[in-house]
CHARMM internal coordinates of N, CA and C (Angstrom, degrees):
IC EDIT
DIST 1 N 1 CA 1.4616
DIST 1 CA 1 C 1.5224
ANGL 1 N 1 CA 1 C 110.69
DIST 1 C 2 N 1.3160
ANGL 1 CA 1 C 2 N 117.89
DIHE 1 N 1 CA 1 C 2 N -40.16
DIST 2 N 2 CA 1.4583
ANGL 1 C 2 N 2 CA 121.38
DIHE 1 CA 1 C 2 N 2 CA -179.96
DIST 2 CA 2 C 1.5252
ANGL 2 N 2 CA 2 C 110.79
DIHE 1 C 2 N 2 CA 2 C -63.92
DIST 2 C 3 N 1.3347
ANGL 2 CA 2 C 3 N 116.63
DIHE 2 N 2 CA 2 C 3 N -38.01
DIST 3 N 3 CA 1.4738
ANGL 2 C 3 N 3 CA 120.48
DIHE 2 CA 2 C 3 N 3 CA 179.28
DIST 3 CA 3 C 1.5314
ANGL 3 N 3 CA 3 C 109.94
DIHE 2 C 3 N 3 CA 3 C -64.86
DIST 3 C 4 N 1.3257
ANGL 3 CA 3 C 4 N 116.46
DIHE 3 N 3 CA 3 C 4 N -42.08
DIST 4 N 4 CA 1.4637
ANGL 3 C 4 N 4 CA 121.54
DIHE 3 CA 3 C 4 N 4 CA 178.92
DIST 4 CA 4 C 1.5262
ANGL 4 N 4 CA 4 C 110.49
DIHE 3 C 4 N 4 CA 4 C -62.63
DIST 4 C 5 N 1.3201
ANGL 4 CA 4 C 5 N 116.48
DIHE 4 N 4 CA 4 C 5 N -44.66
DIST 5 N 5 CA 1.4612
ANGL 4 C 5 N 5 CA 120.99
DIHE 4 CA 4 C 5 N 5 CA -179.74
DIST 5 CA 5 C 1.5241
ANGL 5 N 5 CA 5 C 110.68
DIHE 4 C 5 N 5 CA 5 C -63.77
DIST 5 C 6 N 1.3316
ANGL 5 CA 5 C 6 N 116.34
DIHE 5 N 5 CA 5 C 6 N -42.54
DIST 6 N 6 CA 1.4718
ANGL 5 C 6 N 6 CA 119.88
DIHE 5 CA 5 C 6 N 6 CA 178.74
DIST 6 CA 6 C 1.5232
ANGL 6 N 6 CA 6 C 111.07
DIHE 5 C 6 N 6 CA 6 C -63.52
DIST 6 C 7 N 1.3220
ANGL 6 CA 6 C 7 N 117.44
DIHE 6 N 6 CA 6 C 7 N -41.15
DIST 7 N 7 CA 1.4686
ANGL 6 C 7 N 7 CA 119.63
DIHE 6 CA 6 C 7 N 7 CA -178.83
DIST 7 CA 7 C 1.5265
ANGL 7 N 7 CA 7 C 110.92
DIHE 6 C 7 N 7 CA 7 C -65.87
DIST 7 C 8 N 1.3105
ANGL 7 CA 7 C 8 N 117.52
DIHE 7 N 7 CA 7 C 8 N -39.23
DIST 8 N 8 CA 1.4680
ANGL 7 C 8 N 8 CA 120.19
DIHE 7 CA 7 C 8 N 8 CA 177.63
DIST 8 CA 8 C 1.5273
ANGL 8 N 8 CA 8 C 110.01
DIHE 7 C 8 N 8 CA 8 C -66.19
DIST 8 C 9 N 1.3146
ANGL 8 CA 8 C 9 N 116.98
DIHE 8 N 8 CA 8 C 9 N -41.94
DIST 9 N 9 CA 1.4645
ANGL 8 C 9 N 9 CA 120.64
DIHE 8 CA 8 C 9 N 9 CA -179.97
DIST 9 CA 9 C 1.5228
ANGL 9 N 9 CA 9 C 111.00
DIHE 8 C 9 N 9 CA 9 C -64.37
DIST 9 C 10 N 1.3347
ANGL 9 CA 9 C 10 N 117.42
DIHE 9 N 9 CA 9 C 10 N -42.22
DIST 10 N 10 CA 1.4709
ANGL 9 C 10 N 10 CA 120.63
DIHE 9 CA 9 C 10 N 10 CA 178.33
DIST 10 CA 10 C 1.5248
ANGL 10 N 10 CA 10 C 110.70
DIHE 9 C 10 N 10 CA 10 C -64.10
DIST 10 C 11 N 1.3342
ANGL 10 CA 10 C 11 N 116.31
DIHE 10 N 10 CA 10 C 11 N -41.07
DIST 11 N 11 CA 1.4646
ANGL 10 C 11 N 11 CA 119.81
DIHE 10 CA 10 C 11 N 11 CA 179.23
DIST 11 CA 11 C 1.5270
ANGL 11 N 11 CA 11 C 110.33
DIHE 10 C 11 N 11 CA 11 C -64.73
DIST 11 C 12 N 1.3142
ANGL 11 CA 11 C 12 N 117.13
DIHE 11 N 11 CA 11 C 12 N -38.81
DIST 12 N 12 CA 1.4618
ANGL 11 C 12 N 12 CA 121.22
DIHE 11 CA 11 C 12 N 12 CA 178.60
DIST 12 CA 12 C 1.5233
ANGL 12 N 12 CA 12 C 111.20
DIHE 11 C 12 N 12 CA 12 C -63.85
DIST 12 C 13 N 1.3390
ANGL 12 CA 12 C 13 N 117.47
DIHE 12 N 12 CA 12 C 13 N -38.81
DIST 13 N 13 CA 1.4606
ANGL 12 C 13 N 13 CA 120.75
DIHE 12 CA 12 C 13 N 13 CA 179.27
DIST 13 CA 13 C 1.5285
ANGL 13 N 13 CA 13 C 112.03
DIHE 12 C 13 N 13 CA 13 C -68.57
DIST 13 C 14 N 1.3332
ANGL 13 CA 13 C 14 N 117.33
DIHE 13 N 13 CA 13 C 14 N -31.85
DIST 14 N 14 CA 1.4658
ANGL 13 C 14 N 14 CA 120.98
DIHE 13 CA 13 C 14 N 14 CA 179.09
DIST 14 CA 14 C 1.5220
ANGL 14 N 14 CA 14 C 112.10
DIHE 13 C 14 N 14 CA 14 C -78.51
DIST 14 C 15 N 1.3086
ANGL 14 CA 14 C 15 N 117.19
DIHE 14 N 14 CA 14 C 15 N -28.84
DIST 15 N 15 CA 1.4609
ANGL 14 C 15 N 15 CA 122.09
DIHE 14 CA 14 C 15 N 15 CA -175.45
DIST 15 CA 15 C 1.5247
ANGL 15 N 15 CA 15 C 109.63
DIHE 14 C 15 N 15 CA 15 C -75.77
DIST 15 C 16 N 1.3214
ANGL 15 CA 15 C 16 N 116.88
DIHE 15 N 15 CA 15 C 16 N 122.98
DIST 16 N 16 CA 1.4643
ANGL 15 C 16 N 16 CA 121.15
DIHE 15 CA 15 C 16 N 16 CA -178.29
DIST 16 CA 16 C 1.5215
ANGL 16 N 16 CA 16 C 112.58
DIHE 15 C 16 N 16 CA 16 C -96.33
DIST 16 C 17 N 1.3369
ANGL 16 CA 16 C 17 N 118.66
DIHE 16 N 16 CA 16 C 17 N -9.30
DIST 17 N 17 CA 1.4565
ANGL 16 C 17 N 17 CA 120.04
DIHE 16 CA 16 C 17 N 17 CA -179.32
DIST 17 CA 17 C 1.5168
ANGL 17 N 17 CA 17 C 111.31
DIHE 16 C 17 N 17 CA 17 C -67.03
DIST 17 C 18 N 1.3068
ANGL 17 CA 17 C 18 N 117.87
DIHE 17 N 17 CA 17 C 18 N -34.57
DIST 18 N 18 CA 1.4548
ANGL 17 C 18 N 18 CA 120.66
DIHE 17 CA 17 C 18 N 18 CA 178.70
DIST 18 CA 18 C 1.5175
ANGL 18 N 18 CA 18 C 111.70
DIHE 17 C 18 N 18 CA 18 C -64.11
DIST 18 C 19 N 1.3256
ANGL 18 CA 18 C 19 N 115.75
DIHE 18 N 18 CA 18 C 19 N -38.01
DIST 19 N 19 CA 1.4685
ANGL 18 C 19 N 19 CA 120.49
DIHE 18 CA 18 C 19 N 19 CA 178.61
DIST 19 CA 19 C 1.5178
ANGL 19 N 19 CA 19 C 109.90
DIHE 18 C 19 N 19 CA 19 C -65.03
DIST 19 C 20 N 1.3156
ANGL 19 CA 19 C 20 N 117.23
DIHE 19 N 19 CA 19 C 20 N -43.82
DIST 20 N 20 CA 1.4560
ANGL 19 C 20 N 20 CA 121.23
DIHE 19 CA 19 C 20 N 20 CA -179.91
DIST 20 CA 20 C 1.5205
ANGL 20 N 20 CA 20 C 110.73
DIHE 19 C 20 N 20 CA 20 C -63.28
DIST 20 C 21 N 1.3106
ANGL 20 CA 20 C 21 N 116.47
DIHE 20 N 20 CA 20 C 21 N -41.19
DIST 21 N 21 CA 1.4610
ANGL 20 C 21 N 21 CA 120.73
DIHE 20 CA 20 C 21 N 21 CA 179.05
DIST 21 CA 21 C 1.5240
ANGL 21 N 21 CA 21 C 110.95
DIHE 20 C 21 N 21 CA 21 C -62.60
DIST 21 C 22 N 1.3157
ANGL 21 CA 21 C 22 N 117.00
DIHE 21 N 21 CA 21 C 22 N -40.92
DIST 22 N 22 CA 1.4636
ANGL 21 C 22 N 22 CA 120.72
DIHE 21 CA 21 C 22 N 22 CA 178.15
DIST 22 CA 22 C 1.5217
ANGL 22 N 22 CA 22 C 110.51
DIHE 21 C 22 N 22 CA 22 C -65.39
DIST 22 C 23 N 1.3280
ANGL 22 CA 22 C 23 N 116.96
DIHE 22 N 22 CA 22 C 23 N -40.96
DIST 23 N 23 CA 1.4661
ANGL 22 C 23 N 23 CA 120.15
DIHE 22 CA 22 C 23 N 23 CA 179.06
DIST 23 CA 23 C 1.5281
ANGL 23 N 23 CA 23 C 111.22
DIHE 22 C 23 N 23 CA 23 C -62.90
DIST 23 C 24 N 1.3296
ANGL 23 CA 23 C 24 N 116.63
DIHE 23 N 23 CA 23 C 24 N -42.92
DIST 24 N 24 CA 1.4655
ANGL 23 C 24 N 24 CA 119.49
DIHE 23 CA 23 C 24 N 24 CA 177.53
DIST 24 CA 24 C 1.5288
ANGL 24 N 24 CA 24 C 110.88
DIHE 23 C 24 N 24 CA 24 C -64.63
DIST 24 C 25 N 1.3095
ANGL 24 CA 24 C 25 N 117.07
DIHE 24 N 24 CA 24 C 25 N -37.17
DIST 25 N 25 CA 1.4596
ANGL 24 C 25 N 25 CA 120.67
DIHE 24 CA 24 C 25 N 25 CA 178.31
DIST 25 CA 25 C 1.5126
ANGL 25 N 25 CA 25 C 111.89
DIHE 24 C 25 N 25 CA 25 C -63.93
DIST 25 C 26 N 1.3296
ANGL 25 CA 25 C 26 N 116.16
DIHE 25 N 25 CA 25 C 26 N -42.64
DIST 26 N 26 CA 1.4687
ANGL 25 C 26 N 26 CA 120.48
DIHE 25 CA 25 C 26 N 26 CA 178.48
DIST 26 CA 26 C 1.5266
ANGL 26 N 26 CA 26 C 110.28
DIHE 25 C 26 N 26 CA 26 C -65.84
DIST 26 C 27 N 1.3277
ANGL 26 CA 26 C 27 N 117.57
DIHE 26 N 26 CA 26 C 27 N -42.50
DIST 27 N 27 CA 1.4660
ANGL 26 C 27 N 27 CA 120.80
DIHE 26 CA 26 C 27 N 27 CA 179.20
DIST 27 CA 27 C 1.5275
ANGL 27 N 27 CA 27 C 111.05
DIHE 26 C 27 N 27 CA 27 C -63.67
DIST 27 C 28 N 1.3315
ANGL 27 CA 27 C 28 N 116.78
DIHE 27 N 27 CA 27 C 28 N -40.30
DIST 28 N 28 CA 1.4652
ANGL 27 C 28 N 28 CA 120.40
DIHE 27 CA 27 C 28 N 28 CA 178.37
DIST 28 CA 28 C 1.5206
ANGL 28 N 28 CA 28 C 111.25
DIHE 27 C 28 N 28 CA 28 C -65.41
DIST 28 C 29 N 1.3258
ANGL 28 CA 28 C 29 N 116.70
DIHE 28 N 28 CA 28 C 29 N -41.55
DIST 29 N 29 CA 1.4547
ANGL 28 C 29 N 29 CA 120.72
DIHE 28 CA 28 C 29 N 29 CA 178.96
DIST 29 CA 29 C 1.5350
ANGL 29 N 29 CA 29 C 110.54
DIHE 28 C 29 N 29 CA 29 C -64.31
DIST 29 C 30 N 1.3154
ANGL 29 CA 29 C 30 N 117.11
DIHE 29 N 29 CA 29 C 30 N -41.98
DIST 30 N 30 CA 1.4615
ANGL 29 C 30 N 30 CA 121.04
DIHE 29 CA 29 C 30 N 30 CA 179.01
DIST 30 CA 30 C 1.5256
ANGL 30 N 30 CA 30 C 110.93
DIHE 29 C 30 N 30 CA 30 C -64.74
DIST 30 C 31 N 1.3312
ANGL 30 CA 30 C 31 N 117.19
DIHE 30 N 30 CA 30 C 31 N -44.52
DIST 31 N 31 CA 1.4640
ANGL 30 C 31 N 31 CA 120.22
DIHE 30 CA 30 C 31 N 31 CA -179.92
DIST 31 CA 31 C 1.5228
ANGL 31 N 31 CA 31 C 111.21
DIHE 30 C 31 N 31 CA 31 C -64.61
DIST 31 C 32 N 1.3125
ANGL 31 CA 31 C 32 N 117.29
DIHE 31 N 31 CA 31 C 32 N -38.86
DIST 32 N 32 CA 1.4611
ANGL 31 C 32 N 32 CA 120.90
DIHE 31 CA 31 C 32 N 32 CA 178.20
DIST 32 CA 32 C 1.5234
ANGL 32 N 32 CA 32 C 111.25
DIHE 31 C 32 N 32 CA 32 C -64.97
DIST 32 C 33 N 1.3184
ANGL 32 CA 32 C 33 N 116.39
DIHE 32 N 32 CA 32 C 33 N -42.23
DIST 33 N 33 CA 1.4625
ANGL 32 C 33 N 33 CA 120.61
DIHE 32 CA 32 C 33 N 33 CA 179.84
DIST 33 CA 33 C 1.5239
ANGL 33 N 33 CA 33 C 111.17
DIHE 32 C 33 N 33 CA 33 C -65.11
DIST 33 C 34 N 1.3275
ANGL 33 CA 33 C 34 N 116.94
DIHE 33 N 33 CA 33 C 34 N -45.13
DIST 34 N 34 CA 1.4659
ANGL 33 C 34 N 34 CA 120.48
DIHE 33 CA 33 C 34 N 34 CA 179.16
DIST 34 CA 34 C 1.5301
ANGL 34 N 34 CA 34 C 110.04
DIHE 33 C 34 N 34 CA 34 C -63.68
DIST 34 C 35 N 1.3275
ANGL 34 CA 34 C 35 N 117.14
DIHE 34 N 34 CA 34 C 35 N -41.83
DIST 35 N 35 CA 1.4632
ANGL 34 C 35 N 35 CA 120.43
DIHE 34 CA 34 C 35 N 35 CA 178.59
DIST 35 CA 35 C 1.5153
ANGL 35 N 35 CA 35 C 112.46
DIHE 34 C 35 N 35 CA 35 C -63.23
DIST 35 C 36 N 1.3164
ANGL 35 CA 35 C 36 N 116.63
DIHE 35 N 35 CA 35 C 36 N -41.75
DIST 36 N 36 CA 1.4631
ANGL 35 C 36 N 36 CA 120.27
DIHE 35 CA 35 C 36 N 36 CA -179.77
DIST 36 CA 36 C 1.5242
ANGL 36 N 36 CA 36 C 111.04
DIHE 35 C 36 N 36 CA 36 C -64.86
DIST 36 C 37 N 1.3264
ANGL 36 CA 36 C 37 N 116.95
DIHE 36 N 36 CA 36 C 37 N -44.26
DIST 37 N 37 CA 1.4664
ANGL 36 C 37 N 37 CA 119.39
DIHE 36 CA 36 C 37 N 37 CA 179.13
DIST 37 CA 37 C 1.5241
ANGL 37 N 37 CA 37 C 111.46
DIHE 36 C 37 N 37 CA 37 C -67.06
DIST 37 C 38 N 1.3251
ANGL 37 CA 37 C 38 N 117.40
DIHE 37 N 37 CA 37 C 38 N -34.96
DIST 38 N 38 CA 1.4590
ANGL 37 C 38 N 38 CA 120.08
DIHE 37 CA 37 C 38 N 38 CA 177.70
DIST 38 CA 38 C 1.5195
ANGL 38 N 38 CA 38 C 110.78
DIHE 37 C 38 N 38 CA 38 C -65.25
DIST 38 C 39 N 1.3337
ANGL 38 CA 38 C 39 N 116.32
DIHE 38 N 38 CA 38 C 39 N -44.48
DIST 39 N 39 CA 1.4638
ANGL 38 C 39 N 39 CA 119.27
DIHE 38 CA 38 C 39 N 39 CA 179.12
DIST 39 CA 39 C 1.5223
ANGL 39 N 39 CA 39 C 111.82
DIHE 38 C 39 N 39 CA 39 C -65.37
DIST 39 C 40 N 1.3179
ANGL 39 CA 39 C 40 N 116.79
DIHE 39 N 39 CA 39 C 40 N -37.63
DIST 40 N 40 CA 1.4674
ANGL 39 C 40 N 40 CA 119.40
DIHE 39 CA 39 C 40 N 40 CA 179.09
DIST 40 CA 40 C 1.5210
ANGL 40 N 40 CA 40 C 110.86
DIHE 39 C 40 N 40 CA 40 C -66.75
DIST 40 C 41 N 1.3302
ANGL 40 CA 40 C 41 N 117.30
DIHE 40 N 40 CA 40 C 41 N -39.85
DIST 41 N 41 CA 1.4660
ANGL 40 C 41 N 41 CA 119.10
DIHE 40 CA 40 C 41 N 41 CA -178.31
DIST 41 CA 41 C 1.5234
ANGL 41 N 41 CA 41 C 111.63
DIHE 40 C 41 N 41 CA 41 C -74.70
DIST 41 C 42 N 1.3182
ANGL 41 CA 41 C 42 N 117.77
DIHE 41 N 41 CA 41 C 42 N -31.36
DIST 42 N 42 CA 1.4577
ANGL 41 C 42 N 42 CA 120.85
DIHE 41 CA 41 C 42 N 42 CA 179.45
DIST 42 CA 42 C 1.5300
ANGL 42 N 42 CA 42 C 112.66
DIHE 41 C 42 N 42 CA 42 C -86.08
DIST 42 C 43 N 1.3090
ANGL 42 CA 42 C 43 N 117.37
DIHE 42 N 42 CA 42 C 43 N -13.81
DIST 43 N 43 CA 1.4630
ANGL 42 C 43 N 43 CA 121.16
DIHE 42 CA 42 C 43 N 43 CA -175.89
DIST 43 CA 43 C 1.5034
ANGL 43 N 43 CA 43 C 113.62
DIHE 42 C 43 N 43 CA 43 C -58.40
DIST 43 C 44 N 1.3251
ANGL 43 CA 43 C 44 N 117.75
DIHE 43 N 43 CA 43 C 44 N -45.18
DIST 44 N 44 CA 1.4562
ANGL 43 C 44 N 44 CA 120.79
DIHE 43 CA 43 C 44 N 44 CA -179.35
DIST 44 CA 44 C 1.5232
ANGL 44 N 44 CA 44 C 111.32
DIHE 43 C 44 N 44 CA 44 C -65.84
DIST 44 C 45 N 1.3092
ANGL 44 CA 44 C 45 N 117.04
DIHE 44 N 44 CA 44 C 45 N -39.92
DIST 45 N 45 CA 1.4628
ANGL 44 C 45 N 45 CA 121.11
DIHE 44 CA 44 C 45 N 45 CA -179.45
DIST 45 CA 45 C 1.5217
ANGL 45 N 45 CA 45 C 110.63
DIHE 44 C 45 N 45 CA 45 C -65.68
DIST 45 C 46 N 1.3235
ANGL 45 CA 45 C 46 N 115.83
DIHE 45 N 45 CA 45 C 46 N -45.88
DIST 46 N 46 CA 1.4689
ANGL 45 C 46 N 46 CA 119.62
DIHE 45 CA 45 C 46 N 46 CA -179.89
DIST 46 CA 46 C 1.5271
ANGL 46 N 46 CA 46 C 110.28
DIHE 45 C 46 N 46 CA 46 C -65.42
DIST 46 C 47 N 1.3084
ANGL 46 CA 46 C 47 N 117.04
DIHE 46 N 46 CA 46 C 47 N -40.22
DIST 47 N 47 CA 1.4631
ANGL 46 C 47 N 47 CA 120.69
DIHE 46 CA 46 C 47 N 47 CA 178.91
DIST 47 CA 47 C 1.5243
ANGL 47 N 47 CA 47 C 110.92
DIHE 46 C 47 N 47 CA 47 C -61.29
DIST 47 C 48 N 1.3051
ANGL 47 CA 47 C 48 N 116.78
DIHE 47 N 47 CA 47 C 48 N -42.96
DIST 48 N 48 CA 1.4663
ANGL 47 C 48 N 48 CA 120.65
DIHE 47 CA 47 C 48 N 48 CA 179.10
DIST 48 CA 48 C 1.5221
ANGL 48 N 48 CA 48 C 110.71
DIHE 47 C 48 N 48 CA 48 C -63.86
DIST 48 C 49 N 1.3179
ANGL 48 CA 48 C 49 N 117.69
DIHE 48 N 48 CA 48 C 49 N -40.74
DIST 49 N 49 CA 1.4695
ANGL 48 C 49 N 49 CA 120.86
DIHE 48 CA 48 C 49 N 49 CA 179.24
DIST 49 CA 49 C 1.5269
ANGL 49 N 49 CA 49 C 111.16
DIHE 48 C 49 N 49 CA 49 C -65.34
DIST 49 C 50 N 1.3263
ANGL 49 CA 49 C 50 N 116.86
DIHE 49 N 49 CA 49 C 50 N -38.83
DIST 50 N 50 CA 1.4645
ANGL 49 C 50 N 50 CA 120.01
DIHE 49 CA 49 C 50 N 50 CA 179.34
DIST 50 CA 50 C 1.5286
ANGL 50 N 50 CA 50 C 110.38
DIHE 49 C 50 N 50 CA 50 C -66.98
DIST 50 C 51 N 1.3306
ANGL 50 CA 50 C 51 N 117.55
DIHE 50 N 50 CA 50 C 51 N -39.65
DIST 51 N 51 CA 1.4653
ANGL 50 C 51 N 51 CA 121.19
DIHE 50 CA 50 C 51 N 51 CA 177.57
DIST 51 CA 51 C 1.5205
ANGL 51 N 51 CA 51 C 110.22
DIHE 50 C 51 N 51 CA 51 C -64.60
DIST 51 C 52 N 1.3369
ANGL 51 CA 51 C 52 N 116.60
DIHE 51 N 51 CA 51 C 52 N -42.55
DIST 52 N 52 CA 1.4733
ANGL 51 C 52 N 52 CA 120.16
DIHE 51 CA 51 C 52 N 52 CA 178.07
DIST 52 CA 52 C 1.5271
ANGL 52 N 52 CA 52 C 110.37
DIHE 51 C 52 N 52 CA 52 C -62.39
DIST 52 C 53 N 1.3241
ANGL 52 CA 52 C 53 N 117.50
DIHE 52 N 52 CA 52 C 53 N -42.78
DIST 53 N 53 CA 1.4682
ANGL 52 C 53 N 53 CA 120.86
DIHE 52 CA 52 C 53 N 53 CA 179.81
DIST 53 CA 53 C 1.5253
ANGL 53 N 53 CA 53 C 110.30
DIHE 52 C 53 N 53 CA 53 C -65.18
DIST 53 C 54 N 1.3287
ANGL 53 CA 53 C 54 N 118.16
DIHE 53 N 53 CA 53 C 54 N -37.87
DIST 54 N 54 CA 1.4567
ANGL 53 C 54 N 54 CA 121.56
DIHE 53 CA 53 C 54 N 54 CA 178.64
DIST 54 CA 54 C 1.5152
ANGL 54 N 54 CA 54 C 111.76
DIHE 53 C 54 N 54 CA 54 C -66.44
DIST 54 C 55 N 1.3175
ANGL 54 CA 54 C 55 N 116.96
DIHE 54 N 54 CA 54 C 55 N -37.58
DIST 55 N 55 CA 1.4701
ANGL 54 C 55 N 55 CA 120.29
DIHE 54 CA 54 C 55 N 55 CA 178.23
DIST 55 CA 55 C 1.5226
ANGL 55 N 55 CA 55 C 111.76
DIHE 54 C 55 N 55 CA 55 C -71.50
DIST 55 C 56 N 1.3314
ANGL 55 CA 55 C 56 N 116.83
DIHE 55 N 55 CA 55 C 56 N -28.06
DIST 56 N 56 CA 1.4630
ANGL 55 C 56 N 56 CA 121.23
DIHE 55 CA 55 C 56 N 56 CA -179.67
DIST 56 CA 56 C 1.5285
ANGL 56 N 56 CA 56 C 109.55
DIHE 55 C 56 N 56 CA 56 C -67.11
DIST 56 C 57 N 1.3312
ANGL 56 CA 56 C 57 N 116.28
DIHE 56 N 56 CA 56 C 57 N -39.36
DIST 57 N 57 CA 1.4566
ANGL 56 C 57 N 57 CA 119.58
DIHE 56 CA 56 C 57 N 57 CA -178.00
DIST 57 CA 57 C 1.4884
ANGL 57 N 57 CA 57 C 107.79
DIHE 56 C 57 N 57 CA 57 C -88.78
END
COOR INIT
IC SEED 1 N 1 CA 1 C
IC BUILD
């Protein structure tokens, strides 16, 4: 069992696809977080502009 575990661990360390997948996951999470905070901060401003435009017409 120890030999099997070591071989899987060595193969995991050599495999670079897992690292790339993790990097893409982190980048996606960061972009989603930045987008969500941007929309939340701009939401009040956009809402006010839409109300002003509605009152104009």
